[in-house]
Residue, then its C-alpha position, 0 to 999 in steps of 0.5 A: m500500500k502506497i500513501v502520498c502526503a502531498g502539499m505546498h510548502r508551509s501548509g502542514s504536510t509534515w504534520l500529515f506525514n507524521v500522522v499517517r506514520v504514527i497511525f500505522m506505527e500504532n498498529k504495529a505495521t512495518i512501514y517505509s517512509c521518506f521524502a519523494n526524492k528518495y523514494d525507492p518503490e522496490n522497498d519490500a515494506p508492506f506500507h510505503i508513506v511518501k511526503a511530497h511537495q512538487f507533483k511528480q508522476n512517479i510518485r503519484d503512480g501506484a498510490n492507493c491513497i493521496f492526502t493533501t493539505c491546504r492553507d490560507l495563502r497569506d499564512v503560507a507567505a507569512s510562514a515562508v517570510r519567517r523561514n527566510l524562504v522569500e522576501n517580504t515584498p509584493e513581487s517576491v511573495e507573488r512569484y513564490l505563491k504562484e509557483i507553489v500553487e501551480r506546481e505543489y497544490e493544483p496538480w496534487h489537489r486534482v488527484s487527492n483522496y482527502e484534503v486537510k485544511y491547515e486550520e482544521m489540523y491546527q484546531q481539530k486534530p483528533i477529528v482530522i486524525s479519525k478521518i484519515a484513519k478511516k480513509l486508510g481503513v485502520y483503527a487509531d486512537p486520535v487523541k493518542v496519535a495527536k499527542t505522539v505527533e505533537s511530542l516529536s522532537i524538532p532539531s535544535d541545531p541550525g541546519g538540523f533535519d530529521e530524516t524519519t520525521q522530516l522535521h527541520y530546525n526552526h520548522i514551526t514558526n507561528g502556526i496560529p491561523n489568520n495571524y499573517s498580518i503580524t509578519l506581512s507588510k500591508g502591501v504584500i497582503a493587498t497583493i495576495n488579496l488581489k492576485f489570488s482572489p479567485w483561489l482564496k474565494r474558492k477555498g473559503y478564505i475570503k468572501 
């Protein structure tokens, strides 16, 4: 069984990836998990769990279940700015968001079996975990899984990265939903609202 956890950067795909891993671990299953660029389809573990950002056809092929994530683009931009992935300017943010929506969100969204909104995973973890387990056809204690995932260690050394959890140094900056105005300039927010209005409306982030 091959499960893909895909989503644009800064949208909660690492949390999703670890939830799926822990669900199978709680069921004593033998798993093989990795990021897409290191995926070996010949691995003999019965359950393959692959984390991805940019859409890759070879990762999509053969997937039994594809989970995806979605987040308010203004919060995505704010998180990227805090991580120094993009400059806090209208031009840089617009270019960054355009690329990840086109390459990391839309292609996966079209083949997704279940999309998790970041806001839901932040505010309703047990409910989301129960839905994920149901999609996988296995039982899991959602509260226990949530606590296990929340207890995973984030590397404390600059540049640190955990291959197993896919967590890296400074992975979580400010995860509070709808908190983008603290980080983004007014010009950046106005640009996102204008340039990505159809997307934001379609996902329910603006009216």
